[in-house]
C-alpha positions in Angstrom: 0.1 0.0 0.0 1.5 3.4 -1.0 -0.1 6.2 1.1 0.7 9.9 0.9 1.4 11.8 4.1 1.5 15.5 4.5 4.1 17.0 6.8 3.1 20.5 7.7 5.8 22.6 9.7 7.1 26.1 9.3 10.7 24.6 9.9 12.3 22.9 7.0 14.4 21.1 9.4 11.6 19.7 11.3 10.0 18.4 8.0 13.2 16.8 7.0 13.4 15.1 10.4 9.8 13.9 10.3 10.2 12.8 6.7 13.1 10.6 7.5 11.5 8.9 10.4 8.4 8.2 8.2 10.6 6.8 5.3 12.4 4.6 8.0 8.9 3.3 9.2 7.2 3.2 5.7 9.6 3.5 3.0 7.2 3.2 0.1 4.9 6.1 1.4 5.0 9.2 -0.7 5.9 12.4 1.5 4.6 15.9 0.7 5.7 19.1 2.7 4.0 22.3 3.4 5.3 25.3 5.5 2.0 26.4 6.8 -1.7 26.1 6.9 -2.7 27.7 3.7 0.0 25.9 1.7 -1.4 22.6 3.3 -5.0 23.5 2.4 -3.9 24.3 -1.1 -2.3 20.9 -1.5 -5.5 19.1 -0.5 -7.1 20.6 -3.7 -4.8 18.7 -6.0 -3.7 15.8 -4.2 -5.1 12.6 -2.6 -3.6 12.9 1.1 -4.2 9.9 3.3 -2.7 11.2 6.6 -1.4 14.4 8.1 1.5 15.3 10.5 1.0 19.0 11.7 3.4 21.4 13.9 1.5 23.1 16.6 3.3 26.4 16.6 3.1 28.0 13.2 2.6 31.4 12.0 -1.1 32.2 11.0 -3.1 29.4 12.0 -1.7 26.9 14.5 -1.7 23.1 14.0 -4.6 22.6 16.2 -6.7 25.2 14.2 -5.7 23.4 11.0 -6.5 20.0 12.5 -10.1 21.1 13.6 -10.6 22.5 9.9 -9.2 19.2 8.3 -11.4 17.1 10.7 -14.5 19.2 9.5 -13.7 18.3 5.9 -12.2 14.8 6.2 -13.8 12.8 9.0 -11.6 9.8 8.7 -8.3 11.4 7.9 -5.5 10.3 10.2 -4.2 13.5 11.9 -1.3 13.9 14.3 -0.3 17.2 16.0 3.5 17.4 16.8 5.0 20.0 19.4 7.6 20.3 22.0 5.0 22.4 23.9 3.6 19.4 26.0 0.8 20.8 28.1 -2.4 19.1 29.1 -4.4 21.8 27.3 -2.8 21.2 24.0 -3.0 17.4 24.4 -6.8 17.8 25.2 -7.4 19.9 22.2 -5.7 17.5 20.0 -7.8 14.6 21.3 -11.0 16.8 21.0 -10.1 17.2 17.2 -9.5 13.4 17.1 -5.9 14.0 16.4 -3.0 12.0 17.8 -0.3 14.0 19.9 3.3 13.5 19.2 6.2 15.1 21.2 8.8 16.8 19.8 11.8 16.2 18.9 9.8 13.7 16.5 11.7 10.3 16.2 10.8 6.9 14.6 9.7 5.6 18.1 7.4 8.6 18.7 5.8 8.2 15.2 5.6 4.4 15.3 2.1 4.1 17.0 0.5 7.0 14.8 1.9 5.5 11.6 1.0 1.9 12.3 -2.5 3.0 13.3 -2.9 5.2 10.2 -1.6 2.2 8.0 -4.1 -0.2 9.6 -6.9 2.4 9.0 -6.0 2.9 5.4 -5.8 -0.9 4.8 -9.2 -1.4 6.3 -10.6 1.5 4.2 -9.3 -0.3 1.1 -6.8 2.4 0.2 
């Protein structure tokens, strides 16, 4: 199964780190990148995106606002919010948006549960 994952982070280095971790876990998956919410939403117009990993702290709309908007449009889209800002309020907001929470710095181990769960959901949905 080849899935397309969108990595949204205003830091190019953070996108590279997440991309490498995903490549180690799912080498066949296609990775797209966006530097912010507007760029990410534009990609949804032309791409079939299967799952999303969002940074929390971004200029303009933060990752939780984007997660809530995406959840409204794509009820079954696997979404994860990644941040070094590990606070109960942020974790609770991520859960309220039905998004996974991943602590930064992102690692293969930190992504493993989200990626394997997303792969299972995609397989069961026939993608």
